[in-house]
Residue frames relative to the residue before (quaternion, step in Angstrom):
aa qw qx qy qz dx dy dz
M 1.0000 0.0000 0.0000 0.0000 0.00 0.00 0.00
F 0.7255 0.3800 -0.2425 0.5200 3.53 1.02 -0.76
I 0.3494 -0.7289 0.5374 0.2403 3.57 -0.99 0.73
T 0.0618 -0.7935 0.6054 -0.0039 3.52 -0.74 1.09
P 0.6574 -0.4997 0.3662 0.4290 3.61 -1.20 0.28
A 0.6054 0.5835 -0.3634 0.4013 3.55 1.06 -0.69
H 0.6828 0.4779 -0.2900 0.4704 3.62 0.98 -0.72
A 0.6591 0.5344 -0.3033 0.4337 3.52 1.15 -0.53
T 0.6190 0.5872 -0.3417 0.3940 3.61 1.22 -0.11
G 0.4560 0.6896 -0.4653 0.3163 3.61 1.06 0.40
E 0.6101 -0.5671 0.3955 0.3871 3.52 -1.26 0.21
T 0.6651 0.4604 -0.3064 0.5018 3.58 1.11 -0.61
T 0.2233 -0.7529 0.6070 0.1216 3.50 -1.01 0.88
T 0.1542 -0.7739 0.6072 0.0930 3.56 -0.84 0.93
A 0.4575 -0.6823 0.5121 0.2510 3.47 -1.09 0.77
T 0.4384 -0.6748 0.5190 0.2883 3.51 -1.10 0.70
T 0.6902 -0.4762 0.3386 0.4268 3.49 -1.29 0.23
A 0.6394 0.5210 -0.3268 0.4614 3.57 1.00 -0.78
E 0.6668 0.4917 -0.3176 0.4612 3.63 0.98 -0.70
I 0.6366 0.5071 -0.3420 0.4697 3.58 1.13 -0.59
A 0.6694 0.5171 -0.2918 0.4465 3.56 0.96 -0.90
V 0.7853 0.0875 -0.0178 0.6126 3.54 0.95 -0.94
P 0.1810 -0.8153 0.5392 0.1089 3.62 0.08 1.22
A 0.2990 -0.7255 0.5917 0.1845 3.52 -1.06 0.87
G 0.3861 0.7086 -0.5242 0.2721 3.56 -0.65 0.97
D 0.7490 -0.4006 0.3051 0.4307 3.48 -1.35 -0.32
A 0.6386 0.5214 -0.3256 0.4630 3.59 1.16 -0.64
A 0.1748 -0.7908 0.5830 0.0640 3.57 -0.42 1.25
F 0.5466 -0.6220 0.4571 0.3246 3.54 -1.15 0.65
T 0.0927 -0.7832 0.6132 0.0442 3.60 -0.82 0.97
P 0.3831 -0.7265 0.5206 0.2332 3.58 -0.69 1.06
P 0.5819 -0.5826 0.4221 0.3791 3.56 -1.17 0.52
S 0.5623 -0.6167 0.4307 0.3434 3.56 -1.11 0.66
T 0.6373 -0.5458 0.3986 0.3702 3.55 -1.27 0.53
S 0.6453 0.5320 -0.3201 0.4452 3.56 0.95 -0.83
N 0.6123 0.5505 -0.3239 0.4660 3.57 1.11 -0.75
I 0.6741 0.4905 -0.2943 0.4673 3.58 0.88 -0.96
I 0.6540 0.5059 -0.3192 0.4631 3.60 0.90 -0.90
L 0.6486 0.5213 -0.3147 0.4566 3.59 0.93 -0.89
Q 0.6352 0.5044 -0.3286 0.4839 3.64 1.00 -0.79
N 0.6767 0.5016 -0.3053 0.4441 3.63 0.82 -0.88
V 0.6655 0.4882 -0.3051 0.4751 3.54 0.92 -0.87
G 0.6166 0.5592 -0.3171 0.4544 3.56 1.12 -0.77
M 0.6612 0.4950 -0.3035 0.4750 3.57 0.97 -0.85
I 0.6425 0.5195 -0.3245 0.4605 3.58 0.96 -0.81
V 0.6505 0.4948 -0.3159 0.4819 3.62 0.92 -0.85
L 0.6387 0.5107 -0.3355 0.4676 3.60 0.96 -0.75
L 0.6569 0.4983 -0.3191 0.4673 3.64 0.89 -0.76
V 0.6402 0.5200 -0.3246 0.4629 3.60 0.97 -0.79
V 0.6597 0.4935 -0.3070 0.4764 3.57 0.93 -0.86
M 0.6499 0.4988 -0.3292 0.4695 3.63 0.97 -0.80
F 0.6426 0.5034 -0.3372 0.4689 3.64 0.90 -0.77
Y 0.6490 0.5159 -0.3495 0.4363 3.61 0.88 -0.76
F 0.7450 0.4195 -0.2490 0.4550 3.59 0.75 -1.02
L 0.7240 0.4388 -0.2548 0.4672 3.64 1.08 -0.60
L 0.8151 0.2348 -0.1299 0.5134 3.63 1.02 -0.61
I 0.7379 0.4297 -0.2742 0.4423 3.64 0.64 -0.98
R 0.6932 0.4932 -0.3075 0.4262 3.63 0.68 -0.94
P 0.6757 0.4689 -0.3301 0.4633 3.67 0.78 -0.76
Q 0.6434 0.5132 -0.3281 0.4637 3.60 1.03 -0.72
Q 0.6431 0.4986 -0.3353 0.4747 3.60 0.96 -0.71
K 0.6170 0.5343 -0.3478 0.4613 3.62 1.06 -0.67
R 0.6525 0.5079 -0.3156 0.4655 3.63 0.96 -0.85
F 0.6295 0.5325 -0.3272 0.4616 3.60 1.01 -0.85
K 0.6571 0.5216 -0.3013 0.4531 3.54 0.92 -0.95
E 0.6766 0.4752 -0.3062 0.4719 3.62 0.88 -0.91
H 0.6343 0.5168 -0.3441 0.4606 3.61 0.99 -0.74
K 0.6432 0.5193 -0.3211 0.4621 3.62 0.94 -0.88
E 0.6388 0.5176 -0.3238 0.4682 3.61 0.94 -0.87
M 0.6556 0.5074 -0.3205 0.4583 3.59 0.92 -0.91
L 0.6781 0.4660 -0.3154 0.4728 3.63 0.90 -0.84
D 0.6268 0.5154 -0.3447 0.4719 3.69 0.99 -0.66
G 0.7305 0.4347 -0.2515 0.4627 3.63 1.01 -0.64
L 0.4087 0.7117 -0.4824 0.3062 3.57 1.22 0.12
K 0.0198 0.7751 -0.6315 0.0069 3.57 -1.08 0.76
E 0.6629 -0.4960 0.3550 0.4342 3.59 -1.23 0.31
G 0.7549 0.3445 -0.3062 0.4665 3.54 -1.06 0.93
D 0.5116 0.6363 -0.4333 0.3816 3.61 1.15 -0.15
K 0.3453 -0.7091 0.5726 0.2239 3.56 -1.00 0.86
I 0.0409 -0.8326 0.5514 -0.0322 3.58 -0.73 1.10
V 0.3076 -0.6825 0.6205 0.2338 3.50 -1.37 0.20
T 0.3070 -0.7572 0.5464 0.1840 3.62 -0.75 1.01
S 0.6887 -0.4893 0.3449 0.4091 3.55 -1.33 0.20
G 0.6572 0.4874 -0.3021 0.4891 3.57 1.22 -0.46
G 0.5696 -0.6100 0.3766 0.4021 3.62 1.25 -0.01
L 0.4763 0.6567 -0.4615 0.3591 3.64 1.17 0.25
L 0.3130 -0.7155 0.5966 0.1849 3.54 -1.15 0.69
G 0.1973 0.7755 -0.5841 0.1363 3.54 -0.98 0.78
R 0.3920 -0.6818 0.5492 0.2824 3.52 -1.33 -0.02
V 0.5162 -0.6169 0.4967 0.3259 3.53 -1.14 0.74
D 0.2028 -0.7930 0.5667 0.0941 3.56 -0.59 1.15
K 0.7998 -0.0948 0.0967 0.5847 3.57 0.90 -0.86
I 0.2819 -0.7321 0.5946 0.1762 3.56 -1.04 0.76
V 0.2681 -0.8087 0.5107 0.1155 3.54 -0.33 1.35
S 0.7659 -0.1577 0.1473 0.6057 3.61 0.92 -1.01
N 0.7267 -0.3985 0.3180 0.4604 3.52 -1.28 -0.24
E 0.7390 0.4002 -0.2176 0.4964 3.60 1.18 -0.46
E 0.7936 0.2798 -0.1094 0.5291 3.64 1.13 -0.39
V 0.0152 -0.7633 0.6459 0.0088 3.57 -1.19 0.77
I 0.3586 -0.6736 0.5924 0.2584 3.50 -1.27 0.46
V 0.1447 -0.8065 0.5723 0.0335 3.57 -0.74 1.15
D 0.2676 -0.7432 0.5938 0.1527 3.56 -0.88 1.02
L 0.2062 -0.8085 0.5407 0.1069 3.60 -0.51 1.19
G 0.6290 -0.5061 0.3491 0.4757 3.63 1.21 -0.21
N 0.8132 0.2479 -0.1889 0.4914 3.56 -1.24 0.43
G 0.6584 -0.5291 0.3022 0.4417 3.61 1.14 0.69
I 0.5200 0.6158 -0.4400 0.3960 3.64 1.14 0.27
K 0.0135 0.7931 -0.6056 0.0636 3.51 -0.66 1.18
V 0.0720 -0.7972 0.5994 0.0051 3.53 -0.90 1.02
S 0.4270 -0.6431 0.5679 0.2857 3.50 -1.32 0.46
H 0.0359 -0.8218 0.5676 -0.0347 3.55 -0.80 0.99
V 0.4701 -0.6527 0.5071 0.3095 3.58 -1.06 0.73
R 0.5184 -0.7034 0.4037 0.2710 3.51 -0.72 1.12
G 0.6688 0.5315 -0.2882 0.4327 3.58 1.05 -0.83
M 0.6553 0.5231 -0.2890 0.4621 3.57 1.30 -0.43
I 0.4732 0.6344 -0.4638 0.3980 3.59 1.23 0.14
Q 0.3771 -0.7567 0.4927 0.2059 3.59 -0.73 1.13
G 0.7738 -0.2883 0.2206 0.5191 3.60 0.85 -0.79
K 0.6062 -0.5149 0.4540 0.4016 3.49 -1.34 -0.04
A 0.4206 -0.7181 0.5029 0.2334 3.56 -0.93 0.92
D 0.7286 0.4300 -0.2564 0.4675 3.59 0.99 -0.65
K 0.3966 0.7166 -0.4640 0.3373 3.54 1.32 0.25
P 0.4708 -0.6776 0.4705 0.3127 3.69 -0.82 0.83
A 0.5570 -0.6182 0.4523 0.3209 3.47 -1.11 0.78
P 0.4809 -0.6573 0.4712 0.3387 3.62 -0.98 0.68
A 0.5669 -0.6027 0.4463 0.3408 3.52 -1.17 0.66
T 0.3120 -0.7414 0.5660 0.1805 3.51 -0.99 0.93
K 0.4031 -0.7140 0.5229 0.2329 3.54 -1.16 0.67
C-alpha cells in the first residue's frame, strides 16, 4: 500500500492517479463547442416533452374521451354511480347538463351529468 523507493526501481513504470486523470502530453484538452452543448440541451428537452406526452397526457385524453362517450350514451334506466358514490338509476334526462336520478324508495335527485362517474352495471375491466 505504501510506496517505497524499493518498489520504484522496476523496469516497468506505472502512471500515478494524477497522470491517468490528467495526462501530460501533446494532446491538450479541448472543451466541447457551444453548438454541441446547445444541441444536447435541446435534445434532452424534446425527449422530456415526448415522454410526458406518452406517459401523462395521452392516457388522460383517452380517459376523458371514454368518459364523454359514456355520458353521451346514457339513457333512461341505466344504473349509474354518482361522484359522491351513490348508486341510482337515470329516471329522466332533462338536458345535456342535467339528469334526474332515482336513488330508490321514491327519492329522486337532480344531478349534473358531467359528475356521473360511470355505469354501475358495466363489466369490470380484465386485470393483467
